[in-house]
TILO-926335 format. One record per atom (N, C-alpha, C): x, y negated, z negated; residue in three letters. Coordinates in steps of 0.05 Angstrom, whole numbers, plus 5000, padded with zeros to 4 digits. Each point is the difference from the previous one (the first is absolute). Example, Ala and Ser with C-alpha at 12.3 -4.5 7.8 and 13.67 -1.06 7.14 Angstrom:
<bators>
526451144844ALA;498249765000ALA;501849765000ALA;499349795014SER;501649764999SER;498549784986SER;
</bators>
This chain:
<bators>
424348103192MET;499050074982MET;497150204996MET;500850164982GLY;497050204999GLY;498349934974GLY;497550075002ALA;499049924974ALA;497650305006ALA;499950034971LEU;496750144986LEU;499449984979LEU;496750094998ILE;498949944981ILE;498550274986ILE;501050034984THR;499850274980THR;498149934966THR;498050135004THR;498350034971THR;502150064973THR;498449864975PHE;502850064976PHE;500150254996PHE;502150074991GLY;500450234987GLY;500650185012GLY;497150195013VAL;500650205015VAL;501049965033VAL;498749705006GLY;500650055036GLY;503349844995GLY;501149894986GLU;502349884993GLU;502450284989GLU;499250164993LEU;501550124992LEU;500850265021LEU;497750015019SER;500750175020SER;501849855029SER;499149764991ALA;502849875027ALA;502549944990ALA;500350084976ILE;502349864990ILE;502450075008ILE;500050295008ASN;502450115020ASN;500349925010ASN;498549935025GLY;500049825019GLY;501649734996GLY;499349864981VAL;501549774989VAL;501949994996VAL;500750244989ALA;502650074979ALA;501950025022ALA;499650085032GLY;500550145023GLY;501249685009GLY;498849845005ALA;500049745006ALA;502149854990ALA;500249994970PHE;501849934982PHE;502550095011PHE;500050175006SER;502550255002SER;500849905018SER;497949875021GLU;501450075024GLU;501149645014GLU;498149814985HIS;501549814996HIS;497049885034HIS;497450104985ILE;498349995015ILE;497649754985ILE;500149745012PRO;497849744996PRO;497050174989PRO;498550054978VAL;497550095000VAL;497749914977VAL;498349785007VAL;498849914981VAL;497550214993VAL;500450044972HIS;498350284984HIS;498549744985HIS;496850065010ILE;497649834991ILE;498150284986ILE;500349884971VAL;498550244985VAL;496749844992VAL;499250175011GLY;497149844978GLY;499450124974GLY;500449834978CYS;498750104976CYS;498149914987CYS;499450044972PRO;497949904981PRO;499849824997PRO;497749854999SER;500249694996SER;501549864973SER;500649834995THR;501749894986THR;498949944979THR;497150124984ILE;498150034985ILE;500250244990ILE;500050205019SER;499950324989SER;502649984986SER;501549945012GLN;503850024993GLN;500249864972GLN;499349784998ARG;500049894971ARG;498350114980ARG;497750085013ASN;498850174967ASN;501150385004ASN;501549965019GLY;501150344996GLY;498650265003GLY;498149865018MET;496250125013MET;502450325004MET;498250244998LEU;500750255005LEU;498750155023LEU;501249845027LEU;499350105024LEU;500750145005LEU;498750075035HIS;501150255016HIS;502849955009HIS;501250135007HIS;502849985018HIS;502849864985HIS;498650054969THR;501549904984THR;500950214982THR;502050024980LEU;501250224987LEU;497950064972LEU;499149764997GLY;497450074980GLY;501749874977GLY;502749825001ASN;500549854969ASN;500449755000ASN;498849795016GLY;498449765001GLY;503049885015GLY;502250155011ASP;501349845013ASP;501049995024ASP;499049755005PHE;500349985036PHE;502449885024PHE;502050054977ASN;503149885016ASN;501650245005ASN;498650224990VAL;502050265001VAL;500950095029VAL;498049985020PHE;500449955022PHE;502149845019PHE;499249804989ALA;501449705014ALA;503350014991ALA;499350154973ASN;504150074991ASN;500450155019ASN;498350305008MET;502050175005MET;501249845041MET;497649825003SER;500549905025SER;502949795000SER;499849914977ALA;502549845006ALA;503050124996ALA;500650274994GLN;502050045012GLN;500850095024GLN;497549975017ILE;501850045030ILE;498149705023ILE;499949834976SER;498349755015SER;502049704997SER;500449915010CYS;501649795001CYS;499149684982CYS;497450095003GLU;498149784990GLU;497850084986GLU;499149944978VAL;496750104989VAL;499349674991VAL;497450075020ALA;498349814992ALA;497550004993ALA;499049904976LYS;497350154981LYS;498349715004LYS;498149945020LEU;498849845014LEU;497749964968LEU;500249844983THR;497449994979THR;498849674986THR;502449815026ASN;498949694984ASN;499649905030ASN;497549865006PRO;499549955031PRO;501849785010PRO;502049874981ALA;501349725003ALA;503050084998ALA;500450255003GLU;501850095013GLU;500950235021GLU;497050115005ILE;500050245018ILE;502249885028ILE;498949785008ALA;501749965027ALA;502649944998ALA;500449904970THR;504449945009THR;500750314993THR;498450214990GLN;501050274990GLN;500050085025GLN;498250005015ILE;499950215027ILE;502349815023ILE;499749804997ASP;501849885020ASP;503050144989ASP;501249904980HIS;502850114975HIS;500150265015HIS;498150344994ALA;500650115002ALA;499750055035ALA;499450005009LEU;500749975043LEU;501849995001LEU;500949744989ARG;503750005012ARG;501250104992ARG;499450064971VAL;502150184993VAL;500250315008VAL;497350045007CYS;499350305024CYS;503249955021CYS;498249905014TYR;501749885027TYR;502849954998TYR;501249854985ILE;503049944998ILE;501450234983ILE;499350134983ARG;501550194987ARG;498850255015ARG;498550025017SER;498650295016SER;500150244986SER;498149934984ARG;499250244982ARG;496449954984ARG;499550274996PRO;497249914984PRO;499749804978PRO;497449865000ILE;498949834982ILE;497050084993ILE;499350004972TYR;497350104990TYR;498349754988TYR;498150075020ILE;498349774978ILE;496850164995ILE;499949864971MET;497350124989MET;498149815003MET;498450065010LEU;497149815014LEU;497850104979LEU;498849914980PRO;497950054988PRO;496750065007PRO;498550044998THR;497349985008THR;499149755007THR;500649794968ASP;498549795003ASP;501349775009ASP;502950045009MET;501849835011MET;499549965035MET;498850305012VAL;499349965032VAL;498149695008VAL;498649904994GLN;498449845004GLN;500549754986GLN;502750014982ALA;499849744992ALA;501849745013ALA;498149794993LYS;501749805022LYS;503649874986LYS;501250055025VAL;502849974993VAL;499849685019VAL;503749954991GLU;500849705011GLU;500450075036GLU;497949865005GLY;500350015043GLY;502149785004GLY;501149904998ALA;502049725007ALA;502350285009ALA;500850174978ARG;502950175015ARG;499150115029ARG;498250095006LEU;498650065025LEU;502049795026LEU;499449774993ASP;501249795021ASP;503550084999ASP;500550184983THR;503349865001THR;501050405011THR;501350045018PRO;500850195001PRO;502950114970PRO;499250294998ILE;501250204981ILE;503849885014ILE;501049944980ASP;502949965011ASP;501650194997ASP;500250215015LEU;501950275010LEU;502349975005LEU;501549825007SER;502749894993SER;501850074987SER;501750195006GLU;502050164973GLU;501349704984GLU;501050014984PRO;501349904987PRO;503749955015PRO;500449815000ASP;503249895010ASP;502050144979ASP;502350145016ASN;502150064981ASN;501349724993ASN;502450104975GLU;500649664991GLU;502250015026GLU;500549735007PRO;501249875027PRO;503350194984PRO;500749934984GLU;502449994996GLU;501250405007GLU;498250074985SER;500850345004SER;499050175017SER;498049745021GLU;500150215027GLU;501950015020GLU;500549705000ASP;502849885011ASP;501350184993ASP;501650104982TYR;502550114989TYR;499450335007TYR;497450125002VAL;499450345003VAL;500549875037VAL;498549905016VAL;500249995025VAL;503149945019VAL;502049834977ASP;503249965011ASP;501450244991ASP;499750164986VAL;500750244995VAL;498950235007VAL;497750005016VAL;498750245021VAL;501949945018VAL;500049675016LEU;501550005028LEU;502649994997LEU;501349984972LYS;502850105006LYS;499750275001LYS;499450194986TYR;500350255014TYR;499050095021TYR;497849945007LEU;499549985032LEU;501750025021LEU;501449854996ARG;501749855021ARG;502850174996ARG;500150054968ALA;502750235005ALA;499950255007ALA;497550104999ALA;500650234997ALA;500250135033ALA;500750315001LYS;500750135026LYS;497250115017LYS;498550094976ASN;498750205012ASN;496849944981ASN;499149725001PRO;497250004987PRO;496950065019PRO;498550124978VAL;497850095006VAL;498249844984VAL;496750035009ILE;498449954987ILE;497350274991ILE;500049974974LEU;497750144994LEU;498350004989LEU;497049935018VAL;497650064988VAL;498250044986VAL;499250004983ASP;498950154977ASP;497349944988ASP;498150014993ALA;497149994998ALA;499449734984ALA;501649924990CYS;499549734986CYS;500049795014CYS;500750045030ALA;501249775011ALA;496850075013ALA;498250155009ILE;497350025009ILE;498949874975ILE;499350154979ARG;498649874981ARG;499749774991ARG;502449795004HIS;500349724983HIS;500549915032HIS;498950055026ARG;499449815020ARG;503049935014ARG;502150094992VAL;501849845022VAL;501150055023VAL;497650185008LEU;501350155028LEU;500949845018LEU;498549685007GLU;501149845008GLU;503149875000GLU;500650034976GLU;502949974992GLU;501750275017GLU;499150214996VAL;501150175008VAL;500250025023VAL;498449985012HIS;500049955034HIS;501449825008HIS;500049754992ASN;502649775011ASN;502150134996ASN;500950144974LEU;503050114999LEU;501050095016LEU;498950235010ILE;500550175021ILE;499949895024ILE;498549825017GLU;501049825017GLU;501949814990GLU;500349894982LYS;502849835003LYS;501850164994LYS;500250204987THR;502050134995THR;501350315017THR;498150055012ASN;499950305019ASN;502750184980ASN;499050064971LEU;501150214992LEU;498850125002LEU;501150354992PRO;498750194997PRO;497049974974PRO;498550065016VAL;498250024975VAL;497450355000VAL;500550074973PHE;498350184992PHE;498049974979PHE;498050305001VAL;498149894982VAL;500250234978VAL;499050024978THR;500150184979THR;496050135011THR;500050294986PRO;497650085005PRO;497949764988PRO;499549944985MET;499049784989MET;499549785013MET;502249945017GLY;499549795029GLY;499550075021GLY;499350165008LYS;499250045026LYS;497649915009LYS;500549805024GLY;497349775004GLY;501049834992GLY;503249934993ALA;500649594993ALA;501149985014ALA;501750115021VAL;500749895027VAL;499550065020VAL;501049965022ASN;498650045022ASN;501650325015ASN;499550154997GLU;502450245003GLU;500750075038GLU;498249835010GLU;499749975039GLU;503049784996GLU;501049894979HIS;502649854997HIS;501650065007HIS;502049935018PRO;502950155013PRO;501850034967PRO;499749864985THR;501550044987THR;499750204966THR;497450135006TYR;498850114983TYR;501550354995TYR;499850054979GLY;502550224996GLY;499050264988GLY;497349984993GLY;497450184984GLY;500449964978GLY;500050234987VAL;499150034967VAL;501350094981VAL;501549734984TYR;502350194985TYR;498350114964TYR;500650155001ALA;498750184978ALA;502250144990ALA;501950004997GLY;503250104993GLY;500650315020GLY;498950184980ALA;499750305017ALA;498250075019ALA;497849814992GLY;498050115015GLY;499249745025GLY;502549875004SER;499449865022SER;499250065024SER;498549865019SER;499950045033SER;501149725018SER;501550045014PRO;501150255014PRO;502350084982PRO;501550204995PRO;501950054973PRO;502649865001PRO;500949905025GLN;501249815001GLN;500149714988GLN;497649954993ALA;499249774981ALA;501550024976ALA;500050154990GLN;500950044969GLN;503649935009GLN;501450155013GLU;502750005002GLU;500349705015GLU;498349805008ILE;500549805009ILE;499649774980ILE;498250044978VAL;498749824982VAL;502050054978VAL;500350284985GLU;502450004984GLU;502450015008GLU;500949905020SER;502449935002SER;501149715005SER;497349804999SER;500049795008SER;500949824976SER;502849865004ASP;501149884977ASP;497849764984ASP;497649845014LEU;497749904987LEU;497350045009LEU;498250174991ILE;497349994996ILE;498449814990ILE;498349965017LEU;498849694990LEU;497550104996LEU;497950114979THR;497650174995THR;497649694995THR;498550025009ILE;497849794997ILE;497250194997ILE;499649944959GLY;498550114994GLY;499050304995GLY;503150084987ALA;500550244994ALA;498750104979ALA;498550275000LEU;499250174982LEU;501150305000LEU;501650064990LYS;501250215002LYS;499150164980LYS;497850175011SER;498750194983SER;500950215009SER;498750264983ASP;501450295009ASP;499850105036ASP;496649955006PHE;499150105025PHE;501449815018PHE;500249745000ASN;500249805012ASN;503749965010ASN;501450224985THR;502650065001THR;501950275006THR;496450215006ALA;501450185000ALA;500450134981ALA;499350064976GLY;501750064977GLY;501149844984GLY;501449805004PHE;501549884994PHE;502750085019PHE;499549995012SER;504150145018SER;500349795016SER;499349714987TYR;501549765017TYR;502450054985TYR;502949905013ARG;502950085005ARG;501249695007ARG;498649874987THR;500749675003THR;501149834977THR;501149805000SER;502049944977SER;499149724997SER;498349854977GLN;500149794993GLN;501349795009GLN;502450084994LEU;503149795007LEU;499649985043LEU;497250065012ASN;501249915019ASN;496249935009ASN;498850014978THR;496849955008THR;499649734986THR;498349875016ILE;498549774990ILE;497449975008ILE;498550044970ASP;496949985003ASP;499249784990ASP;497749985024LEU;498249794995LEU;496650094987LEU;498549884978HIS;498350124995HIS;498149695002HIS;498150154985SER;497649704999SER;500449794971SER;500750184987ASP;501449814972ASP;502249995000ASP;502050095009HIS;502549994986HIS;502650225027HIS;501249735008CYS;502950295018CYS;501750054984CYS;501750215003VAL;502550175002VAL;501749935019VAL;502449814993VAL;502150065021VAL;501950134990VAL;500350275004LYS;501850204990LYS;499950024982LYS;501849874973TYR;499450094964TYR;498949744981TYR;499349835028SER;498949694987SER;496850054995SER;498249914987THR;497249905009THR;499949804983THR;498349935018TYR;498249725006TYR;497050024991TYR;499349884970PRO;497650124997PRO;498449675015PRO;498250085002GLY;498149785013GLY;500949815028GLY;501150185013VAL;499849915023VAL;499150215022VAL;499449925015SER;497250245017SER;501149915033SER;498650275010MET;502350025019MET;498649875026MET;497949784999ARG;498849905019ARG;501849735010ARG;501249914982GLY;501049784992GLY;503450045015GLY;500350224993VAL;503450035007VAL;499550095027VAL;498450225007LEU;499950085037LEU;500349845009LEU;497549674992GLN;499249825011GLN;503549835020GLN;501049904973LYS;502749885002LYS;502750125005LYS;499050325010VAL;502750215005VAL;499949945029VAL;497250125010ILE;499149855026ILE;500849785021ILE;499349794979LYS;501149835019LYS;503349954999LYS;501550044977GLN;503049975008GLN;501750285012GLN;497750155014ILE;501750315006ILE;500749935029ILE;501550105016SER;500050145018SER;500950205010SER;498850175027ALA;503050214998ALA;502050065016ALA;500249775009SER;503050005010SER;501849954966SER;499149994976GLU;503150074988GLU;498950224978GLU;498450085019LEU;499750274982LEU;501250245014LEU;501450234983ASN;501150155008ASN;496850285012ASN;499849975026VAL;496750125007VAL;500850305011VAL;499450334987GLN;500350205016GLN;498050085008GLN;499950195018PRO;498250145020PRO;498050134972PRO;497749975008SER;497950174987SER;499150295012SER;499150174983PRO;499950375024PRO;497449885005PRO;500650225027VAL;496649975014VAL;497950204997VAL;498149904992VAL;497850224984VAL;498350005021VAL;498550215004GLN;497950115017GLN;498350194989GLN;497850035013ASN;497450164999ASN;501050285005ASN;501950144995GLU;501250175017GLU;499650354980GLU;498250175017ILE;500150244979ILE;502150105006ILE;501550164980PRO;502050045001PRO;500350305012PRO;501750015012LYS;500550255020LYS;500850244987LYS;501549954970ALA;498750344989ALA;497950044985ALA;497849895015VAL;497050004982VAL;499550275024VAL;499250254977ASP;499250285014ASP;498149875027ASP;500250315016ASP;498049955024ASP;496150164992ASP;500950054970SER;497150124999SER;498149854998SER;497350095006PRO;497949815004PRO;498949844981PRO;501050104971ALA;498849864972ALA;501349704998ALA;498249804995ILE;500049774990ILE;501849874968ILE;502950075006THR;501849904983THR;500149764987THR;500949964983GLN;501149734987GLN;502449805013GLN;501750075008ALA;502549985022ALA;499449955032ALA;496250055009TYR;500150025025TYR;498349824995TYR;498149904975LEU;497649884999LEU;500849614999LEU;501349984986TRP;500749744992TRP;501449815022TRP;502250195015PRO;499849785019PRO;498249905025PRO;499750265002ARG;496549965021ARG;498049824997ARG;499349994969VAL;499149794995VAL;501049735001VAL;502949965005GLY;500049705006GLY;499549995021GLY;499950205026GLN;499649985028GLN;496949934998GLN;499050094982PHE;496949945004PHE;499149764993PHE;501549874980LEU;498549794986LEU;500849745021LEU;498149754994GLN;499949785019GLN;501249834983GLN;500849765016LYS;500249754991LYS;497849874984LYS;500949854969ASN;497949974975ASN;498650154990ASN;499650365013ASP;499050204984ASP;499749924964ASP;499050084979ILE;499550014975ILE;500650245000ILE;502450064986VAL;500450374995VAL;500250114971VAL;498150024987ILE;500250054971ILE;501250354993ILE;501550014980THR;500950314994THR;500550054970THR;497950304997GLU;501050004973GLU;501750114992GLU;499849994979THR;502650084980THR;500050405008THR;502650054997GLY;501050245010GLY;500850035022GLY;499450255021THR;501449975031THR;499149715021THR;499249974991ALA;499149765021ALA;501449684990ALA;500549984973ASN;501349804990ASN;503250045015ASN;500550314998PHE;503050055010PHE;500649915029PHE;498350125005GLY;500750115027GLY;499149745022GLY;498049844993ILE;500449785011ILE;503049855003ILE;501150084994TRP;503649824988TRP;500650105037TRP;499650185008ASP;500950115031ASP;498849855009ASP;498249804997THR;498049925025THR;501149735009THR;501049925020LYS;500649735012LYS;496849895003LYS;500149774997PHE;496849794998PHE;501149865019PHE;496949975028PRO;500549845010PRO;499949724989PRO;499849745017SER;500549874989SER;496849824985SER;500349874967GLY;497549844988GLY;497950294989GLY;501150184984VAL;499850275000VAL;499449994963VAL;497649914993THR;500249964961THR;499950184995THR;501850194981ALA;500550244982ALA;499049964976ALA;498350104990LEU;499050104977LEU;500050314983LEU;501349884980SER;500950284982SER;500649934972SER;500050234980GLN;499449904968GLN;502550154992GLN;502749935007VAL;503050194998VAL;500150074975VAL;499649774978LEU;501149924984LEU;497450104974LEU;498249875008TRP;497750164984TRP;498550335002TRP;500350075018GLY;499450235012GLY;497750134995GLY;497749924992SER;497350084997SER;499250105022SER;499750325001ILE;498350155019ILE;498149915000ILE;498649995032GLY;497749935008GLY;499449755007GLY;502849844982TRP;499049665009TRP;500549895035TRP;499850195017SER;500449965022SER;497249935018SER;498350214989VAL;497550005015VAL;498249764985VAL;500849914982GLY;497949684995GLY;501749755010GLY;502650135001ALA;501549705013ALA;499449975032ALA;499050255017CYS;500350075019CYS;496349835001CYS;499149944981GLN;496649955007GLN;500749754999GLN;501049904981GLY;501149724999GLY;501349855020GLY;501850095012ALA;501349965026ALA;499549985026ALA;497950195002ALA;498350125022ALA;496949715000ALA;499749934977LEU;497449804990LEU;501549734998LEU;502649944999ALA;501149765003ALA;500649975039ALA;501350275010ALA;499349915028ALA;498249945014ALA;498150104989ALA;497149985013ALA;499049684997ALA;501049894973ASP;498749704995ASP;502049895016ASP;502349995007ASP;501649825019ASP;499449925038ASP;499150324995ASN;498649995035ASN;503250025018ASN;501750114986SER;503349965006SER;499850305029SER;498750224989GLY;500250205020GLY;501650235000GLY;502249954961ARG;501750234997ARG;498450154994ARG;502150215010ARG;499150274986ARG;501250124979ARG;497450164980THR;501150024971THR;499950335001THR;503650174994ILE;499950175004ILE;501350164971ILE;498650224993LEU;500850104972LEU;501450304997LEU;502550094996PHE;500250204996PHE;501050044975PHE;497450264986VAL;499650064972VAL;500050324999VAL;501150054973GLY;500850295002GLY;497050064996GLY;499750354996ASP;496950094996ASP;499449914974ASP;502150144986GLY;500249944953GLY;498549805006GLY;501549784999SER;499249665002SER;497349965002SER;500150075029PHE;497049915019PHE;497550074979PHE;500750314981GLN;497350164991GLN;499449694969GLN;501649884996LEU;500449854979LEU;498149764998LEU;499649895023THR;498649765006THR;499450065031THR;498950245009ALA;498249995024ALA;497249865005ALA;499149924975GLN;497249895001GLN;500549765016GLN;502549805001GLU;499949755016GLU;499450035028GLU;500750245007LEU;499750055033LEU;497049965002LEU;497050024981SER;497449914998SER;500349755006SER;502249834986THR;499349785005THR;499849825020THR;503950185018MET;500849885021MET;497250035029MET;498250214999ILE;498150095008ILE;498049815000ILE;499949944968ARG;497449795001ARG;500549695012ARG;502949954991LEU;500749745018LEU;499949995030LEU;500050195009LYS;501050015032LYS;502149995001LYS;502450104983LEU;502349825007LEU;501650325023LEU;502249835004LYS;500850285025LYS;502650034994LYS;501450174982PRO;502150085000PRO;500950305016PRO;502650054997ILE;500250255008ILE;501250204977ILE;499850204990ILE;499750104974ILE;501850255012ILE;502249984994PHE;501150355006PHE;500950074969PHE;499050234994VAL;499550224973VAL;503050165014VAL;501549984981ILE;502150165001ILE;498950334988ILE;499250255008CYS;499450084991CYS;502450314996CYS;501250054977ASN;502350224990ASN;500250084982ASN;496550034991ASP;500250174973ASP;501249904976ASP;499649744989GLY;500049844977GLY;502349854999GLY;500950004971PHE;501849774996PHE;502850065011PHE;501349925018THR;502150095019THR;502449904977THR;499449704999ILE;502449914975ILE;501350144984ILE;497050014980GLU;501250084975GLU;500950325002GLU;499450205023ARG;501550215003ARG;502250034999ARG;500949795022PHE;503449935000PHE;500849994985PHE;499149814961ILE;501149964988ILE;499550184977ILE;497450164992HIS;499850264987HIS;499850215006HIS;500450095029GLY;500450295001GLY;496650065024GLY;501250105024MET;497950085019MET;496650094981MET;501650204983GLU;497450134995GLU;498749994983GLU;499949754986ALA;498549934972ALA;497249955010ALA;498550144986GLU;496749985013GLU;497949734992GLU;501149784982TYR;499749774999TYR;500249855019TYR;502250055022ASN;500649925028ASN;496850005014ASN;498850245007ASP;498150175008ASP;498349774995ASP;498350055033ILE;496749874996ILE;497850135014ILE;498649914999SER;497050145016SER;500449885024SER;499450305017ASN;500149905027ASN;497549905016ASN;500149745005TRP;497549875011TRP;500549945027TRP;497550005005ASP;498949925027ASP;499649774997ASP;503349915004PHE;499449685015PHE;499049835005PHE;499650095034LYS;498049815012LYS;498450084998LYS;498550154989ALA;496850074990ALA;499249684989ALA;501049904987LEU;499749814973LEU;499849755019LEU;499849935029VAL;499349805011VAL;496950065005VAL;498550165007ASP;497950135004ASP;499149944970ASP;500650054973VAL;498850004981VAL;499049724993VAL;502549905006PHE;499549724989PHE;499149765020PHE;497950195017GLY;499049825014GLY;501649885038GLY;501450084995GLY;501949895032GLY;499850255012GLY;498050105009SER;499550305034SER;499449825026SER;498149774991LYS;500049855018LYS;501649785011LYS;502149904992THR;501849794991THR;502850075000THR;501150244992ALA;502450095003ALA;500650215011ALA;503250045009LYS;500050205012LYS;503450164983LYS;499050215001LYS;502250244984LYS;501650175019LYS;501850114989PHE;502050175010PHE;501250154977PHE;500850255023ALA;502450104982ALA;502750105017ALA;502249935006VAL;502050095006VAL;502050134981VAL;500950295022LYS;500850244985LYS;503150025005LYS;501049945033THR;501949955005THR;501349805022THR;502949934999LYS;501349835017LYS;498349935027LYS;498750235013ASP;499049835020ASP;496449855004ASP;499350194970GLU;496649864994GLU;500349714995GLU;502649924990LEU;500849664978LEU;501349885035LEU;500850155018GLU;501149815018GLU;497549915025GLU;498250224998GLN;497549985011GLN;499049624991GLN;499950174975LEU;497649764978LEU;501749745006LEU;503249954991LEU;500549784999LEU;500949815024LEU;499850105023THR;500349935026THR;496850025016THR;497949984980ASP;497549975015ASP;498849704993ASP;498649865032ALA;499849744994ALA;498249944984ALA;498050164999THR;497049934978THR;502050084975THR;500650154990PHE;501250014979PHE;501949744993PHE;501849925009ASN;501749765000ASN;498149764993ASN;498649975016ALA;497649664994ALA;499450014981ALA;498950244982ALA;498850044969ALA;497549825002ALA;498250055011GLU;497749855000GLU;498750064984GLU;499950234984CYS;498550144981CYS;501750134976CYS;498750064974LEU;502150134991LEU;501250285012LEU;501849994990GLN;501450305020GLN;501750124966GLN;498550325003PHE;500850164979PHE;502150355003PHE;502150005000VAL;501150145002VAL;501550164985VAL;499150285005GLU;501350194977GLU;503250105016GLU;501749914984LEU;502650095010LEU;501450194998LEU;499950235006TYR;501450314981TYR;503749925009TYR;500950064981MET;502350074990MET;501450184987MET;502550135005PRO;500950174976PRO;500249994968PRO;499150154986LYS;500649914967LYS;501449954996LYS;502850205011GLU;502849874985GLU;502049835008GLU;498249875028ASP;501849785006ASP;500149724993ASP;502249924994ALA;499449654989ALA;501049875022ALA;500749744997PRO;501549825010PRO;502850034997PRO;502449985007ARG;502649854990ARG;501649984973ARG;498249715009ALA;500149854974ALA;498650094970ALA;496950065003LEU;499850204970LEU;500950144996LEU;500850115017ILE;501750274986ILE;503149944989ILE;501449805002MET;501749884988MET;499449844976MET;497549845003THR;499449944972THR;497950114982THR;498950325004ALA;499350094983ALA;502250144989ALA;501650065011GLU;501850164987GLU;502149764981GLU;500249915005ALA;501549744982ALA;498149964984ALA;497549904996SER;497650124987SER;499550194981SER;500950235005ALA;499450334984ALA;502949954990ALA;502649935004LYS;502149934983LYS;500149784981LYS;498549774996ASN;500349744983ASN;496850154986ASN;498950225009ASN;498450014977ASN;501050264977ASN;502150105017ALA;500450254979ALA;502749834983ALA;500449815004LYS;502649954987LYS;499949934971LYS;501550044978LYS;498549974975LYS;502549864984LYS;499349914975ASP;501149764983ASP;503350184995ASP;
</bators>
């Protein structure tokens, strides 16, 4: 769970885009808003940071649409109960909550006895009869299938069933694939790992054929959005699909509301074995730079992303921005233990820079020694560049790659290469390191050729990541990852549809 504190009105509205992204992406966030005192609210006083109409609930009402719980702390006798309940809801539902804290409640005495009892974060049990029925049906279809596969998606991560996913993979030896939003959910060095399934954008391409020819696809935590499916390019049938979700299950065309995936997975794992399944081989996934990549010195998308896979280390944290990075990373095979952070569904450009700061801070707090690595486009970076200052101030040590390709590449492929609104100002990006106070503590680089990139990625000091390192990574303007081109074409066609 994450937490943020904002000022009433002006502060919370500045943060509302980020909170909406957390709601969209199933991220538990506690949003605490410091607001005027209960007396000021009751008297309808004309205060700064208000709309001047005496309505102190208007912003809470806005946030209610992107929160799974709104707690207005106005009565000291109820505050402890309200907070415990809100935190439980935030954790269980894996979505933001909104806590409205008036200034006169900050020092108010509340019930202290509750601090002796930990908050109950256990998920509600499934109704036993319904759960057992779903388990029996799932087992029946798994045992009968000729070439079953497992497909792991975003909500397996967000709703914390990765231990169950791992145990299922080990118990069944079935081919396992991830979606783009499921990157990092499984050990990509596992022998049964078959790559990223995203319809026509799958990587390796043979992953599409294997998944779509399967007579039973067991999906875990599916989130079938446009970018997660390469423009809705799935060619699978619900008749061959079992979808396990956090609050319901769908077996072929039958839906079982209220039956969550954790209980089902745990019982399936106990009752299944690989010997009773038809296990087919998975495709071999490697960080292999395609032979068709031209031998020009330019750093192309087709060259970069497999090379990134060779650069990554176990347990790295990898953040990819909406745009070329989000799609290019599909072609990167991760070492074990890598955490992948992206915002494929919400897609708010600039998100990744702040996310990098948060991830690097978390890594520093737990003293794990994990590297934090960001790939962000030049246009996106310009929206939230000031977070670089925060990273320098906090002495964080991320590796930041700014992809310099003259503007908003994904928009060029959707709306046309020459649209002027996709152009950006030509910043001296690496100069910002000094501007923000990092001249003595950080390093900066500019790489424009494959040889320069190779020299950097093989440098032992650079790999050690002992300080903040900022890299301008120059790439061709009209080049994009294969999956982005396919998805952009699908988006353009969808945008052009008429009633």
